[in-house]
Structure formats: C-alpha cells, structure tokens
MDAnalysis code that builds the backbone (N, CA, C; Angstrom):
import MDAnalysis as mda
import numpy as np

u = mda.Universe.empty(471, n_residues=157, atom_resindex=np.repeat(np.arange(157), 3), trajectory=True)
u.add_TopologyAttr("name", ["N", "CA", "C"] * 157)
u.add_TopologyAttr("resid", np.arange(1, 158))
u.add_TopologyAttr("resname", ["MET", "GLY", "LYS", "LEU", "ASP", "VAL", "LYS", "ILE", "GLU", "LYS", "ALA", "ALA", "ASP", "LYS", "LEU", "VAL", "VAL", "GLN", "MET", "ALA", "GLY", "THR", "ILE", "ASP", "GLU", "ASP", "VAL", "ASP", "PHE", "SER", "GLN", "PHE", "ASN", "LEU", "ALA", "GLY", "ASN", "PRO", "ALA", "VAL", "GLU", "VAL", "GLU", "LEU", "SER", "ASN", "ILE", "LYS", "SER", "ILE", "ASN", "SER", "CYS", "GLY", "ILE", "ARG", "GLU", "TRP", "ILE", "LYS", "TRP", "ILE", "GLY", "THR", "ALA", "GLY", "SER", "ALA", "ALA", "VAL", "THR", "PHE", "ASN", "ASN", "CYS", "PRO", "LYS", "VAL", "ILE", "VAL", "ASP", "GLN", "ILE", "ASN", "MET", "VAL", "ASP", "GLY", "PHE", "LEU", "PRO", "ALA", "THR", "GLY", "ARG", "VAL", "GLN", "SER", "PHE", "PHE", "VAL", "PRO", "TYR", "TYR", "ASN", "ASP", "ASP", "ALA", "GLY", "SER", "GLU", "LYS", "ASN", "VAL", "LEU", "PHE", "ARG", "TYR", "GLY", "THR", "GLU", "PHE", "SER", "ASP", "GLY", "GLY", "VAL", "THR", "PRO", "PRO", "ALA", "ALA", "VAL", "LYS", "ASP", "ASP", "ASP", "GLY", "ASN", "GLU", "MET", "GLU", "MET", "ASP", "VAL", "ILE", "GLU", "SER", "LYS", "TYR", "PHE", "LYS", "PHE", "LEU", "ASN", "LYS", "LYS"])
u.atoms.positions = np.array([
    [1.899, 7.047, 12.185],
    [1.805, 5.906, 11.971],
    [1.697, 4.885, 12.195],
    [0.101, 4.555, 12.919],
    [-0.591, 3.908, 13.909],
    [-0.508, 2.160, 13.502],
    [-0.862, 1.080, 14.242],
    [-1.207, -0.339, 13.914],
    [-2.202, -0.743, 14.674],
    [-2.645, -1.228, 13.776],
    [-3.969, -2.208, 14.334],
    [-3.942, -3.892, 14.453],
    [-3.917, -4.380, 15.484],
    [-3.940, -5.746, 15.445],
    [-5.480, -6.036, 15.917],
    [-5.835, -7.151, 14.674],
    [-7.277, -7.811, 15.042],
    [-7.203, -9.130, 14.806],
    [-7.964, -9.844, 15.733],
    [-7.800, -11.198, 15.943],
    [-9.765, -11.445, 15.836],
    [-9.469, -12.629, 14.802],
    [-11.137, -12.961, 14.829],
    [-11.310, -14.120, 15.452],
    [-12.530, -14.296, 15.682],
    [-12.324, -16.140, 16.503],
    [-14.059, -16.244, 15.906],
    [-14.228, -17.686, 15.248],
    [-15.547, -17.824, 14.688],
    [-16.089, -18.683, 15.996],
    [-17.266, -18.409, 16.914],
    [-17.746, -19.258, 17.597],
    [-18.657, -19.878, 16.854],
    [-19.261, -20.706, 17.814],
    [-20.926, -21.526, 16.863],
    [-21.465, -20.425, 16.443],
    [-22.111, -19.412, 17.409],
    [-23.179, -18.472, 17.079],
    [-22.955, -17.121, 16.734],
    [-21.294, -16.983, 16.919],
    [-21.452, -14.859, 17.112],
    [-19.422, -15.111, 16.473],
    [-19.094, -14.258, 15.943],
    [-17.639, -13.471, 15.469],
    [-17.285, -12.737, 16.583],
    [-16.121, -13.392, 17.119],
    [-15.709, -12.140, 18.149],
    [-14.257, -11.355, 17.520],
    [-14.197, -10.550, 17.722],
    [-13.331, -9.808, 17.036],
    [-12.456, -8.774, 18.433],
    [-11.324, -8.748, 18.374],
    [-10.044, -8.301, 19.306],
    [-9.923, -7.439, 18.399],
    [-9.510, -6.101, 18.863],
    [-8.691, -5.249, 18.325],
    [-7.879, -4.414, 19.768],
    [-6.835, -4.048, 19.152],
    [-5.652, -3.660, 19.715],
    [-4.922, -2.096, 19.147],
    [-4.375, -1.044, 19.602],
    [-4.213, -0.648, 18.870],
    [-4.480, 0.977, 18.427],
    [-4.118, 1.307, 17.072],
    [-4.553, 2.399, 16.496],
    [-5.464, 2.005, 15.298],
    [-6.631, 2.906, 15.288],
    [-7.458, 2.795, 13.862],
    [-7.242, 4.154, 12.996],
    [-6.247, 4.042, 12.074],
    [-6.619, 5.501, 11.304],
    [-6.085, 4.929, 10.069],
    [-5.198, 6.034, 9.011],
    [-5.306, 5.768, 7.604],
    [-4.570, 4.775, 6.953],
    [-4.123, 3.813, 8.040],
    [-3.359, 2.854, 7.576],
    [-4.368, 1.592, 7.850],
    [-5.945, 1.711, 8.647],
    [-6.854, 0.341, 8.586],
    [-6.844, 0.199, 7.398],
    [-6.758, -1.121, 7.591],
    [-7.728, -1.932, 6.490],
    [-8.331, -3.339, 7.011],
    [-9.881, -2.460, 6.647],
    [-10.977, -3.530, 7.322],
    [-11.489, -4.637, 6.451],
    [-10.662, -4.240, 4.938],
    [-11.309, -5.614, 3.945],
    [-11.334, -6.696, 4.311],
    [-10.504, -7.368, 5.091],
    [-9.914, -8.469, 5.002],
    [-11.147, -9.005, 6.266],
    [-11.291, -8.175, 7.122],
    [-12.339, -8.431, 8.273],
    [-14.083, -8.318, 8.078],
    [-14.419, -8.870, 6.824],
    [-16.003, -9.079, 6.478],
    [-16.799, -10.083, 7.623],
    [-17.561, -8.764, 8.094],
    [-18.638, -9.355, 8.950],
    [-20.412, -9.885, 8.774],
    [-20.258, -9.767, 7.442],
    [-21.748, -10.280, 6.971],
    [-21.837, -11.405, 7.274],
    [-22.722, -11.890, 7.390],
    [-23.322, -13.716, 7.123],
    [-23.585, -14.287, 8.709],
    [-23.355, -13.335, 9.688],
    [-22.944, -13.442, 10.887],
    [-24.103, -13.168, 12.271],
    [-24.790, -14.186, 12.666],
    [-25.468, -13.631, 13.636],
    [-25.677, -12.891, 14.425],
    [-24.161, -12.612, 15.084],
    [-24.021, -12.178, 16.549],
    [-22.624, -11.938, 15.904],
    [-22.267, -10.519, 16.506],
    [-20.413, -9.894, 16.454],
    [-20.410, -9.719, 17.791],
    [-18.966, -9.754, 18.407],
    [-18.311, -9.176, 19.566],
    [-17.547, -8.793, 19.236],
    [-17.108, -7.177, 19.761],
    [-16.304, -6.308, 19.233],
    [-15.469, -6.034, 20.835],
    [-14.230, -6.738, 21.183],
    [-13.221, -5.800, 22.148],
    [-12.533, -5.017, 22.181],
    [-12.795, -3.900, 22.700],
    [-11.774, -2.715, 22.159],
    [-11.345, -2.600, 22.864],
    [-11.192, -2.884, 24.089],
    [-10.036, -2.135, 25.584],
    [-8.899, -2.008, 25.227],
    [-8.262, -2.380, 24.165],
    [-6.736, -1.913, 24.144],
    [-6.977, -0.952, 22.645],
    [-7.497, -0.326, 22.575],
    [-7.604, 0.566, 21.495],
    [-6.973, 2.079, 21.874],
    [-5.891, 2.288, 21.481],
    [-5.086, 3.895, 22.537],
    [-5.880, 5.252, 21.424],
    [-6.054, 5.140, 19.935],
    [-7.077, 6.152, 19.245],
    [-7.390, 5.858, 18.225],
    [-7.939, 6.865, 17.230],
    [-8.612, 6.637, 16.627],
    [-8.547, 8.377, 15.667],
    [-8.264, 8.751, 14.573],
    [-8.572, 9.419, 13.757],
    [-9.332, 9.733, 12.748],
    [-9.754, 10.678, 11.964],
    [-10.959, 11.066, 11.025],
    [-11.010, 9.957, 10.055],
    [-9.651, 9.604, 9.572],
    [-9.967, 8.552, 8.704],
    [-10.109, 7.031, 8.780],
    [-9.119, 7.074, 10.390],
    [-10.184, 5.605, 10.924],
    [-11.320, 5.501, 11.416],
    [-11.952, 6.776, 11.579],
    [-13.413, 6.739, 11.307],
    [-14.192, 6.159, 10.278],
    [-14.050, 7.154, 9.341],
    [-14.617, 6.705, 8.088],
    [-14.579, 4.994, 7.808],
    [-12.973, 4.503, 7.370],
    [-12.605, 3.216, 7.588],
    [-14.076, 2.249, 8.473],
    [-14.049, 2.493, 10.277],
    [-14.503, 1.965, 11.023],
    [-16.130, 1.721, 10.401],
    [-16.825, 3.235, 10.152],
    [-18.330, 3.119, 9.742],
    [-18.582, 2.396, 8.323],
    [-17.484, 2.150, 7.108],
    [-17.608, 1.515, 6.170],
    [-17.521, 0.131, 6.493],
    [-16.718, -0.551, 7.884],
    [-16.587, -1.841, 7.802],
    [-17.859, -2.398, 8.494],
    [-18.122, -1.442, 9.905],
    [-19.026, -1.756, 10.878],
    [-20.577, -2.161, 10.207],
    [-20.885, -1.126, 8.815],
    [-21.974, -1.433, 7.768],
    [-21.830, -2.687, 7.385],
    [-20.673, -3.729, 7.484],
    [-20.685, -5.352, 6.350],
    [-21.493, -5.930, 7.357],
    [-21.584, -5.776, 8.847],
    [-22.085, -6.585, 10.109],
    [-23.844, -6.569, 9.667],
    [-24.266, -5.878, 8.832],
    [-25.688, -5.950, 8.261],
    [-26.897, -5.858, 9.489],
    [-27.639, -6.805, 9.375],
    [-28.603, -7.010, 10.345],
    [-27.874, -7.593, 11.512],
    [-26.663, -8.310, 12.183],
    [-25.966, -9.003, 12.975],
    [-26.565, -7.812, 14.169],
    [-26.808, -8.393, 15.447],
    [-26.715, -8.155, 16.621],
    [-25.148, -7.497, 17.038],
    [-24.720, -6.795, 17.188],
    [-23.274, -6.238, 17.602],
    [-23.120, -5.575, 18.963],
    [-22.295, -6.577, 19.449],
    [-22.110, -5.703, 21.039],
    [-20.399, -5.625, 21.128],
    [-20.643, -4.292, 22.018],
    [-19.055, -3.531, 21.835],
    [-18.803, -4.095, 23.284],
    [-17.664, -4.261, 23.469],
    [-17.340, -4.712, 25.461],
    [-15.966, -4.224, 25.489],
    [-15.803, -3.256, 26.718],
    [-14.619, -2.801, 27.373],
    [-14.311, -1.718, 26.658],
    [-15.549, -0.744, 26.044],
    [-15.503, 0.545, 25.158],
    [-14.057, 1.511, 26.272],
    [-12.827, 1.959, 25.362],
    [-12.437, 3.097, 26.294],
    [-12.748, 4.627, 25.770],
    [-12.230, 5.311, 26.195],
    [-13.087, 7.091, 25.936],
    [-13.245, 7.200, 24.841],
    [-11.753, 6.569, 24.070],
    [-11.691, 7.251, 22.736],
    [-12.629, 6.790, 21.930],
    [-13.512, 5.751, 22.217],
    [-14.184, 5.017, 21.507],
    [-15.797, 5.224, 21.924],
    [-16.264, 5.786, 23.063],
    [-16.783, 6.498, 23.662],
    [-17.794, 7.923, 23.207],
    [-15.927, 8.784, 23.265],
    [-16.075, 10.009, 22.533],
    [-17.247, 9.675, 20.942],
    [-16.237, 8.696, 20.243],
    [-16.732, 8.423, 18.068],
    [-17.803, 8.189, 18.895],
    [-18.793, 7.276, 19.750],
    [-20.029, 6.970, 19.706],
    [-20.671, 8.240, 20.100],
    [-20.776, 9.035, 21.053],
    [-21.595, 10.079, 21.011],
    [-21.045, 11.240, 19.942],
    [-20.625, 11.092, 19.115],
    [-20.137, 12.417, 18.210],
    [-20.635, 11.722, 16.775],
    [-20.563, 10.354, 16.007],
    [-20.230, 10.321, 14.759],
    [-21.734, 9.316, 14.968],
    [-22.362, 10.032, 13.726],
    [-23.561, 8.837, 13.870],
    [-22.841, 7.845, 13.055],
    [-23.753, 6.603, 12.983],
    [-22.975, 5.547, 12.183],
    [-22.334, 4.882, 13.417],
    [-21.255, 5.456, 13.719],
    [-20.210, 4.780, 14.220],
    [-20.705, 3.639, 15.286],
    [-22.082, 3.391, 16.173],
    [-22.156, 2.689, 16.535],
    [-23.574, 2.295, 15.475],
    [-23.665, 0.832, 15.213],
    [-24.696, 0.712, 13.929],
    [-26.299, 0.630, 15.161],
    [-27.060, 0.425, 14.169],
    [-28.336, 0.845, 14.349],
    [-28.725, -0.850, 15.457],
    [-28.075, -1.739, 15.460],
    [-28.040, -3.395, 16.145],
    [-27.197, -3.102, 16.744],
    [-25.960, -2.059, 17.017],
    [-25.423, -2.206, 18.140],
    [-25.725, -2.061, 19.407],
    [-24.781, -2.829, 19.887],
    [-25.804, -2.137, 21.764],
    [-23.993, -2.196, 22.360],
    [-23.470, -1.453, 23.471],
    [-22.207, -1.224, 24.626],
    [-22.367, -2.225, 25.529],
    [-22.056, -2.773, 25.834],
    [-21.829, -4.098, 26.697],
    [-21.366, -3.490, 28.463],
    [-20.100, -2.643, 28.180],
    [-19.273, -1.904, 28.706],
    [-18.486, -1.084, 28.346],
    [-17.755, -0.012, 29.109],
    [-16.990, 0.772, 28.827],
    [-16.403, 1.391, 29.877],
    [-15.175, 1.671, 29.774],
    [-14.620, 2.728, 31.258],
    [-14.912, 3.963, 30.881],
    [-15.113, 4.423, 32.311],
    [-15.348, 5.776, 33.053],
    [-14.175, 6.276, 33.227],
    [-13.242, 7.588, 33.124],
    [-12.032, 8.041, 33.378],
    [-12.378, 8.972, 34.942],
    [-11.817, 8.676, 36.044],
    [-11.837, 8.903, 37.360],
    [-10.626, 9.520, 37.882],
    [-10.364, 10.935, 38.895],
    [-9.082, 11.177, 39.051],
    [-9.070, 11.868, 39.975],
    [-7.658, 11.989, 40.889],
    [-8.080, 13.085, 41.948],
    [-6.614, 14.106, 41.745],
    [-7.707, 14.865, 42.069],
    [-6.471, 16.567, 41.568],
    [-5.396, 16.546, 42.876],
    [-5.518, 15.996, 44.289],
    [-4.738, 16.059, 44.841],
    [-3.725, 15.724, 45.116],
    [-4.016, 14.283, 44.971],
    [-3.262, 13.146, 44.684],
    [-2.478, 13.333, 42.916],
    [-3.295, 13.704, 42.206],
    [-2.880, 13.533, 40.833],
    [-3.061, 11.928, 39.831],
    [-3.855, 11.363, 40.931],
    [-3.981, 10.007, 40.316],
    [-5.206, 9.775, 38.996],
    [-4.768, 8.746, 38.344],
    [-6.163, 8.859, 37.543],
    [-6.353, 7.366, 37.447],
    [-7.399, 6.843, 36.802],
    [-8.180, 5.184, 37.466],
    [-9.490, 5.187, 35.990],
    [-9.020, 4.070, 35.403],
    [-10.565, 4.078, 34.553],
    [-11.188, 3.194, 35.413],
    [-12.407, 3.091, 35.049],
    [-13.099, 2.256, 36.010],
    [-14.480, 1.626, 34.783],
    [-14.195, 0.308, 34.826],
    [-15.031, -0.392, 34.039],
    [-16.836, -0.539, 34.536],
    [-17.660, -0.186, 33.322],
    [-19.004, 0.294, 33.536],
    [-19.741, -0.916, 32.919],
    [-20.487, -1.246, 33.428],
    [-21.135, -2.669, 32.724],
    [-22.561, -2.817, 32.582],
    [-23.115, -3.259, 31.827],
    [-24.449, -3.110, 31.861],
    [-25.639, -4.146, 32.642],
    [-26.398, -3.340, 33.085],
    [-26.705, -4.347, 34.338],
    [-26.420, -3.768, 35.561],
    [-25.520, -3.307, 35.764],
    [-25.085, -3.110, 36.564],
    [-24.736, -2.023, 36.914],
    [-23.470, -1.184, 36.689],
    [-23.075, 0.462, 36.574],
    [-23.810, 1.394, 35.510],
    [-24.514, 0.863, 34.993],
    [-25.574, 1.333, 33.747],
    [-26.966, 0.550, 33.055],
    [-27.677, 0.753, 32.759],
    [-28.896, 0.202, 31.922],
    [-29.802, 0.956, 30.813],
    [-31.050, 0.186, 30.386],
    [-31.296, 1.305, 29.993],
    [-31.860, 2.198, 30.510],
    [-31.979, 2.565, 31.961],
    [-33.113, 3.343, 32.598],
    [-31.524, 4.264, 32.950],
    [-30.304, 4.421, 32.535],
    [-29.714, 5.408, 32.741],
    [-28.387, 4.730, 34.042],
    [-27.774, 5.731, 34.514],
    [-26.313, 5.288, 34.968],
    [-26.119, 5.320, 36.669],
    [-26.111, 4.236, 37.063],
    [-25.729, 3.934, 38.761],
    [-23.982, 3.818, 38.810],
    [-22.874, 4.638, 39.097],
    [-21.852, 4.415, 39.289],
    [-21.734, 4.120, 40.755],
    [-20.614, 3.234, 40.953],
    [-20.059, 3.047, 42.099],
    [-19.977, 4.625, 43.072],
    [-20.828, 3.713, 44.241],
    [-20.819, 4.523, 45.146],
    [-19.527, 5.568, 45.584],
    [-18.135, 4.846, 45.403],
    [-16.952, 5.399, 45.824],
    [-15.806, 5.100, 45.098],
    [-14.902, 5.682, 44.435],
    [-14.136, 4.907, 43.883],
    [-12.872, 5.585, 44.391],
    [-11.349, 4.683, 44.870],
    [-10.177, 5.360, 45.376],
    [-8.996, 4.552, 44.574],
    [-8.681, 5.276, 44.962],
    [-7.243, 5.219, 43.779],
    [-6.063, 3.837, 44.819],
    [-5.147, 3.977, 44.425],
    [-4.126, 2.880, 45.106],
    [-3.721, 3.527, 46.888],
    [-3.895, 4.776, 46.718],
    [-3.690, 4.794, 47.877],
    [-4.915, 5.434, 49.146],
    [-5.499, 5.011, 48.640],
    [-6.670, 5.183, 49.562],
    [-7.621, 6.308, 48.997],
    [-7.492, 7.698, 48.517],
    [-7.501, 8.707, 48.141],
    [-9.572, 8.872, 47.384],
    [-10.453, 9.267, 47.783],
    [-11.383, 9.332, 46.801],
    [-11.216, 10.180, 45.679],
    [-11.929, 9.467, 44.507],
    [-11.986, 9.757, 43.239],
    [-13.095, 9.723, 42.517],
    [-13.067, 11.211, 41.762],
    [-14.343, 11.475, 41.399],
    [-14.267, 11.754, 39.631],
    [-15.067, 11.325, 38.754],
    [-15.316, 11.185, 37.521],
    [-14.754, 12.240, 37.212],
    [-14.352, 11.904, 35.422],
    [-13.299, 13.228, 34.276],
    [-13.669, 13.663, 33.754],
    [-15.335, 13.704, 33.370],
    [-16.178, 13.580, 32.231],
    [-17.110, 14.279, 32.761],
    [-17.794, 15.095, 31.836],
    [-19.340, 15.600, 31.824],
    [-20.307, 14.700, 31.560],
    [-21.046, 14.143, 32.264],
    [-21.590, 12.953, 32.686],
    [-22.820, 13.015, 31.241],
    [-23.786, 14.638, 31.610],
    [-24.654, 14.749, 30.494],
    [-24.170, 14.085, 28.825],
    [-22.407, 14.355, 28.748],
    [-22.256, 14.229, 27.481],
    [-21.847, 12.947, 27.578],
    [-20.799, 12.390, 28.305],
    [-20.270, 10.905, 27.962],
    [-21.120, 10.120, 28.067],
    [-22.198, 10.278, 28.907],
    [-23.354, 9.112, 28.975],
    [-24.122, 9.396, 27.575],
    [-24.435, 10.215, 27.462],
    [-25.571, 10.610, 25.889],
    [-25.829, 9.337, 25.123],
    [-24.359, 8.815, 24.828],
    [-24.718, 7.635, 23.685],
    [-25.484, 6.518, 24.648],
    [-26.196, 6.845, 25.736],
    [-27.013, 5.839, 26.263],
    [-28.659, 5.687, 26.038],
    [-28.601, 7.201, 25.468],
    [-30.082, 7.239, 25.942],
    [-30.521, 7.568, 23.827],
    [-29.465, 7.023, 22.781],
    [-29.903, 6.868, 21.623],
    [-30.339, 6.083, 21.567],
    [-31.270, 5.648, 20.533],
    [-32.132, 4.439, 20.316],
    [-32.579, 4.728, 18.919],
])
C-alpha cells in the first residue's frame, strides 16, 4: 500500500500541483479538480512508483484539466516510462518541461539522475545531452536508457 502526498497552490494565473510518493489503487484524485484553471503546473520529482490502478486514476484526473495548458516538471523515469507507453497519460495540452535521465558507470557501480530541461538539454528538435556526465569520484558516466525509446515522447504531437 502506497501513500501519495499532494500539495496544491493557486497562483494568479495557474494551479501548481506538487506530488510525492506512490500513485496506486489507494490514490483519490477526486479532491484535486483541475477544471477552470487556464494553466496547471505539475511537479513530479518525488514520485517513487506508479502501478496500473494508479495510471487509470491519473488519466481520469488529468482529464479534468480540460483545455488548460499542463506543464510537467522534474519527471522521474517512472513517469517518463508511462508517458511513452500509455496513451492519454500526457494530455493533448500537456508539455514536459523537464525530466530526469538515468546515467551509470559500470566499473564504479555509480548511478545518477541528470535533469534535462526544455531549451537546454532538449527541445522540439530533439535531445542535446551534456557532453560529459561524471559521478562524485570523477568517473565518466553513460546514459542508462535506450535513447530511441526513452525520448520517444518528445516526438509525440
């Protein structure tokens, strides 16, 4: 059984939603209606996991945004995977502003999540990864994803 913490702040022109924890069968998004907001910003860096029941609830919930511009920030790999696999997970009005890409160094056994930001490491034209990513000991790291699959959502329109 998981737990999802949701914080919502109403700014002048947008609704800011911060999530942390697990999106699963116990989630109740009904209290977080997105309707009537011209823009919604969703912060996802602290999402740890999501299961099939959570995906179903997410799609119903994100649909309440209607025509609002929805931006997603700091998407962890578990969210990027769902955006790539599940139609409707990212709404038609949705845009990913930033997401994490896992890197690793096999020799050192080190792992690191690197933030890719729109306009810096990626844009509508594709991905421009950092020239070099190093772990805390200075070891060169490489992406731990299949690029053609992981970045697939960038080509969805």
